[in-house]
N, C-alpha and C positions, 0 to 999 in steps of 0.2 A: 819539628820544622814544618811539616805539612800542615799542622794545626795553625801555626803562626801565619803561613801563607794564606790559608783559608780565612782566618780572622781579618787579615789585612784586606782581602778581596771583598769580604762582606762590609768592612768599614768603608771602602770606596763606594760600594753600592749605596750604603746609607747616606754618604755625603752627597752623591748625585741625587738621591731622592729628596734631600732637604733643599736642593737647588731647583727642583722641578717647577715648571711654569704653573701658576695657579689659574684655576677657572672660576674663581669667586666672582659672582655677579656677571657671568658671561651671558646670561639670558634672564633678565629680571621678570619676564612674563612667565617663565617656566618654574623658576626657583625662588625661594624666599631670600631676603637680603643676606649677603655674605655666602651664599651657596652657589654651586657645590664646593665643598672643601676638598682638598687633595685626599686621595685614597677612597673617594666615594664611589659607590656602585649605583648606577642609574638604570632602572628597569623600565623598558617601554613595552607595554603589552596592549593587546587588542585583537579583534577578529581580523580575518582576511580583508584586505582592501580598506582598512580603517585609516591608514596613513602612517603606519609605524616607520616605514623606511624614510618617508618625508621628514618625520620628526627627528630621526637619527641623523639624517643629512643636515638638518638645521643646526644641530649641535656641532657637527663636524665643521661646517662652514664658518661658524663663529670662532673656531680655533685657528684657522689657517691664514687669513689675510693679515697684512701689516696692522699694527696698532693704530696707525694713522686713519685707517678706514674702519676701525671698530673691532678688529680681530685681535688675536693674541700672538700672531706671528710665530706659531708653533707647528710642529709636525703632528700627524695623526696616523696611527696604525689601524688599518681597516681590515678586519677579518670577515670575509664575505662567504657565508654558507648558503645563501639563497640565490645569488647571482642575478639580482635585479639592477645592479649598479650600471648606470649609463654615463660614461665620461662626459659626453657633450652636454647632456642634461644637467649634470652636476656643475659643469663650468658655467652654464647659464645662471644657475642659482648663485654662484659666487659673484658673478657680475651684478646681479640684482642686489645682492647684499652691499656691494661696494657703492653702487649708485644710491641706495637708500641711506647710506651714511651721510650724504649731503656734502661730502668733501669734494673740492674741485679735482678733476682728472680729465685726461684726454682719452680718446678711444684706444690709442696705442698703450697707454698706461693701464687701461681696463683689461686689455688682452694680456698684458704682461703680468698683472696681478693674478689673473685666472691661471696662467701657465705656471707661475711660481707656486701657487697653491696646489696644483695637481702634482708638481714635482715633490711637494712636501707630504704627499699622501702615500703611505706605504701599504699597497694593496696586496693582501694575501688571500687568494682564492682557495677554498677547500671543497672537496667533493666526496670525501669519506671521513669517518672518525679518525683514522690515522693521519689524514691531512690536517685535521683540527689540532691533534696532539702536537704535530710538527710545527704548526703555526704558533702555538703558545710557547713552544721552546724558542722559536725564532724571535718572537716578541721580546723575550728576555734579553736576547742579544741586541736587538734594535734599541731597546730602552737604555742599554749601556752605551751603545755607539752614538745614539742621537739624544743628547741630553735635553734638547728642546721639544721632545715629544710631549704633547699636552693631554692626549686622550687616546684610549683604546676603544674602538668602536667595533661591535660585533653584530652582524646582520644574521638573525636566525639562530639563536643559541639552542633552540629546540630541534634544529633541522635533522640531526642524526639520531633522534631518540629511538626510532624503530629499528635502526641498524644496531644501535648499542644494546637495546633490550633483547634483541635476538641472540646476541653474543653473551650478554651478562645477566639476563633475566632481571632487569631493574624496573621498578615502578617509576612512573613519571616524577613523583615527588622526590624520590631518592636520586634520580638522574639529575633533576634540577638542583637539588641541594648540593650535590657533589660538584656540579659545574660552577655554581655560585661560590662555593668555598674555595675552589681553585682560583677563581678570578679575584676573590677577596685577598688571598695570600699574595697574588701577583701585584695587586694595587698597594697593599701594605708594604711590600718589600721595596717597591720602586716609587712610592709616593705619587701615584698617578690615578686619575679617574678612569672608570670604565663604564660605557653605556652600551646596552645590548637590547635587541628586540626579541620578543617571544610571543607566540600565539596564545591567546587567552585560554583556549582549551587545554593547553599544556600546563597551565598554572592551577586551574580550578575545575570543579565539577560543573555540570550544566547550569546556566544562569536562567532565572525566570524572567520573562519579559513582561513589561507592563503594557497597558493599552496604547501607550504612545510609542511603543517599540523600544523604550529604554531598557537597559539591562541592570539587574540587581547588583549589589556590591559583590565582589569576589568572595567565594566561600571555598572551604576545603583546600586552602592554599598550602603550599609546601611548608612543613613545620621547620622551626629552627633555622630559617633562612633570613639573614639580616641584610636588607637592602636599604640604602640611605634615602633614595628618592624613587617613588613609584609614579610613573606617568601612564595612565590608562586611557586609551583611545577607544571610542565606540562609534559605529556608524549605524544610525537608527533606520527603521524601515522607510522613513520620510526622505532619507538621503542626507540628513543633517549629521554633522560630526561633532563630537564632544571630547574634550580632553580634561579628565578629572571633573566632569560635569560642566565645563565651561565651553561655550560654542567656539568652534574653529572651522576654518575652510581652507581648501586647497586652491590657490590662485597665484599668478605670477611665478610659476615654477617653484612653489614652496607652500609650507603649511603656516597659516597665520591665524591669530585670534580675531574673532569677529568683533569689530568696534561697535560700541553702543551708539545708536542713532538718536 
């Protein structure tokens, strides 16, 4: 009897996963046509101050607003391990996204959309590894309750490495592999995408720098880690920013690709 109940429960989860909102073509500047597919893992890496949080917020913002303004009208589960999130700043980015859609709106509607988007953001603050474990368990429950969740966003997947390694004696590569595998299983089970930020030093050995301040390709990366989309940000000594080798800039409360002149 217990086995039948379990199978029925898993069947319901599978049905909910099949009905999950899709993020295909959510940002054609970041992803190839038709991407990201459901169940995708999106790794955002880079050095400190490169703009990783901005890029993560850019993805989150495209999930939240109504479809009328170019969003997906979905919920986002945001697990924050770095505590850089500023609600007012995030709301301003939402408003800028709505304005840039070109659709007519009043100031009252603009404020209303920003408020609705913030209500659709499930913020889980974590300060210890145990908090992160609890947040992942709570995420499972939220995905069942809120079928319109479109994205799991994690700020600082590497944040608790030193605490974890003291308790478990893990190398960085093993720590990363296990975290990604857990996220992969979560995404596969619930049919949802997950985007997360990590420091470049957590992923690879030291990078050699060229005369222009650019960084060499990642090396010594964690083995056997399958990530569907890798978005690498770098900030060169000149102050210029690049995303997978393409120039980007931070302006208007967000991260944008530099347009060719």
